[in-house]
Every structure is written in structure tokens, then in C-alpha cells.
C-alpha positions, -999 to 999 in steps of 0.1 A, spaced: -874 229 -375 -903 228 -350 -891 194 -338 -856 208 -331 -870 235 -308 -890 209 -289 -858 188 -284 -839 220 -273 -866 230 -249 -867 195 -235 -829 193 -229 -824 228 -217 -833 222 -180 -810 192 -179 -781 210 -194 -787 240 -171 -787 218 -140 -756 200 -152 -739 234 -157 -748 245 -122 -736 212 -107 -703 215 -126 -698 251 -114 -706 242 -78 -683 212 -78 -655 231 -94 -657 258 -67 -658 232 -39 -627 215 -53 -608 248 -58 -617 259 -23 -605 227 -8 -573 230 -27 -567 265 -15 -576 255 20 -551 227 20 -524 250 7 -532 276 34 -532 249 61 -499 235 50 -484 270 50 -498 277 85 -483 244 97 -449 254 83 -451 288 100 -460 271 133 -431 247 130 -407 275 121 -420 295 151 -416 266 174 -380 260 162 -371 296 166 -385 297 201 -364 267 212 -333 282 197 -333 259 166 -328 227 186 -352 198 184 -344 187 220 -325 156 209 -292 148 224 
């Protein structure tokens, strides 16, 4: 049983760092996903605003 605790103590820092790394990467990827969605929505709103200000015409004959 004493050996099991030594193994656990030896692996605990590695597992802890792995958990922190996973958590940080998960938040980075989720933030990037949300930012891309918000940017696409903003672009759609800008496009709709531009269309409405020109009377709904693209300027093509």
C-alpha cells in the first residue's frame, strides 16, 4: 500500500498540469468558436445595413 501512495504522489503533479492544460485549451477553443459566431453575425448585420441603406439594390444593372 505504501508503494501505491508513492506512485500516486509521483503522478499527481503531471495529472494536475494535464488538467490545467486541458481546461485552458478548452476555454481557448470555446472562446474562438464564440468569437467566430459573433463576427459572422456582425458581418451579416453590416451587410443587411448596407443593403437597406442602398434601397436593397446591389448596384448592378
